[in-house]
C-alpha positions in Angstrom: -89.7 -3.0 0.4 -88.4 -2.4 4.0 -86.5 -5.7 3.9 -84.9 -4.6 0.6 -83.7 -1.3 2.0 -82.5 -2.9 5.1 -80.5 -5.5 3.1 -79.0 -2.7 1.0 -77.8 -0.9 4.1 -76.3 -4.1 5.5 -74.5 -4.8 2.2 -73.1 -1.2 2.1 -71.9 -1.5 5.7 -70.2 -4.8 4.8 -68.5 -3.2 1.8 -67.2 -0.4 4.0 -65.8 -2.9 6.4 -64.2 -4.9 3.6 -62.7 -1.7 2.1 -61.3 -0.8 5.5 -59.8 -4.3 5.9 -58.4 -4.1 2.4 -56.8 -0.7 3.1 -55.3 -2.1 6.3 -53.9 -5.1 4.5 -52.2 -2.9 1.8 -50.6 -0.8 4.5 -48.7 -3.8 5.7 -45.4 -5.1 4.6 -45.9 -7.1 1.4 -42.9 -9.4 2.1 -44.7 -10.8 5.1 -48.2 -11.2 3.5 -49.7 -13.8 1.2 -49.8 -12.5 -2.4 -53.4 -13.8 -2.8 -54.5 -11.7 0.3 -52.9 -8.5 -1.3 -54.6 -9.4 -4.6 -58.0 -9.6 -2.8 -57.4 -6.3 -1.1 -56.5 -4.6 -4.4 -59.5 -6.1 -6.1 -61.7 -5.0 -3.2 -60.5 -1.4 -3.5 -60.7 -1.4 -7.3 -64.3 -2.7 -7.4 -65.4 -0.1 -4.8 -63.6 2.8 -6.4 -65.6 5.4 -8.4 -62.7 5.5 -10.8 -61.1 2.2 -12.1 -57.5 1.7 -11.1 -54.9 1.7 -13.8 -52.6 -1.4 -14.2 -49.7 0.6 -12.8 -51.8 1.6 -9.7 -52.8 -2.0 -9.2 -49.2 -3.2 -9.5 -48.0 -0.5 -7.1 -50.6 -1.6 -4.5 -49.6 -5.3 -5.0 -45.9 -4.6 -4.5 -46.6 -2.1 -1.7 -44.5 0.8 -0.6 -41.4 -0.4 1.1 -39.7 2.3 3.1 -36.0 2.3 2.8 -33.6 2.1 5.7 -33.2 5.2 7.9 -29.6 6.2 7.2 -28.0 8.0 10.1 -26.3 11.3 9.2 -22.5 11.6 9.7 -21.3 12.8 13.1 -21.1 16.6 12.7 -17.5 16.7 14.0 -16.5 14.3 11.2 -17.7 16.8 8.7 -15.3 19.6 9.6 -13.3 20.6 6.6 -9.5 20.4 6.9 -7.7 23.7 7.7 -5.6 25.2 4.9 -2.1 23.9 4.8 0.7 26.3 4.2 3.7 24.0 4.8 4.6 23.7 1.1 4.3 27.4 0.6 6.5 28.1 3.6 9.0 25.5 2.5 9.4 27.2 -0.8 9.9 30.6 0.9 12.6 29.0 3.2 14.3 27.4 0.2 14.4 30.8 -1.6 15.5 32.6 1.6 18.3 30.0 2.2 20.0 31.1 -1.0 20.9 34.6 0.4 20.5 34.4 4.2 23.3 34.2 6.7 23.5 31.3 9.1 21.8 33.1 12.0 18.9 34.4 9.9 18.5 31.0 8.3 18.4 29.3 11.7 15.6 31.7 12.8 13.7 31.1 9.6 14.1 27.3 10.0 12.8 27.5 13.6 9.8 29.5 12.4 9.2 27.0 9.6 9.5 24.1 12.2 6.8 25.7 14.4 4.5 26.0 11.4 5.1 22.3 10.5 4.3 21.2 14.1 1.1 23.2 14.3 -0.1 22.0 10.9 0.7 18.4 11.8 -1.8 18.6 14.6 -4.4 19.9 12.2 -3.5 17.2 9.7 -4.0 14.6 12.5 -7.5 16.0 13.1 -8.2 15.9 9.4 -7.0 12.2 9.3 -9.3 11.4 12.2 -12.3 13.1 10.5 -11.5 11.2 7.2 -11.4 7.9 9.2 -14.7 8.8 10.8 -16.3 9.6 7.4 -15.0 6.3 6.0 -16.5 4.4 8.9 -19.8 6.2 8.4 -19.7 5.4 4.6 -19.1 1.7 5.3 -22.0 1.7 7.7 -24.3 3.2 5.1 -23.3 0.6 2.6 -23.8 -2.2 5.1 -27.3 -0.8 6.0 -28.2 -0.5 2.4 -27.0 -4.0 1.5 -28.8 -5.5 4.5 -32.0 -3.7 3.5 -31.7 -4.7 -0.2 -31.1 -8.3 0.8 -34.2 -8.3 3.0 -36.4 -7.2 0.1 -34.7 -9.5 -2.4 -33.1 -6.7 -4.4 -29.7 -6.6 -6.0 -27.0 -4.8 -3.9 -26.1 -1.3 -4.8 -22.6 -2.2 -6.0 -24.1 -4.7 -8.6 -26.5 -2.0 -9.8 -23.8 0.6 -10.2 -21.4 -1.9 -11.8 -24.1 -2.7 -14.3 -24.8 1.0 -15.0 -21.0 1.6 -15.4 -20.8 -1.4 -17.8 -23.8 0.0 -19.8 -22.2 3.4 -20.0 -18.9 1.9 -21.2 -20.7 -0.2 -23.8 -22.7 2.8 -25.0 -19.5 4.9 -25.2 -17.7 2.2 -27.1 -20.7 1.7 -29.5 -20.9 5.5 -30.2 -17.2 5.6 -31.0 -17.4 2.5 -33.2 -20.3 4.0 -35.2 -19.1 6.2 -38.0 -20.7 9.7 -37.9 -23.0 10.4 -40.8 -21.5 13.8 -41.2 -17.9 12.7 -41.2 -16.0 12.0 -44.3 -13.4 9.3 -44.6 -10.4 9.9 -46.7 -9.0 6.7 -48.2 -5.4 6.1 -47.3 -2.8 6.0 -50.0 -0.1 3.4 -50.0 
């Protein structure tokens, strides 16, 4: 009787060790592991679980959780919104004013307008630099995403979005082509 109890304790200890090993295996990157090893780990956890795993749970454990890439946020200075531009508004005022102004007043108004243009041109250059910065960041994000998707054997994002766009277009075309059950067609007369 003592040997039986001792054997049971040993088997329970071994099961705990196997469950611990299996959990460790499933925490690893599935792309670098043998599929049979992951299958063994899933089976080990399933057979020692008080509740049987669903097929979906088993599939999820087999595939593993693959963390996506860490995408860096844009540089805060790139995110500054452009300042409001008033050049067009001021130009219209100058054009209207020029219809009735004398030469001296018009020259003063034009100089004021010129100062506004110069100031806003500097702001426009900052906005252009911020836009360039954001475009560089967006290209980097796409490159990181494409590299990650390639490393896990997934289609690139552009292909996925192109496929979705095509599907949307096909569904739209199909819904336009289908006659509405509530619409009535009137035969044309020659």
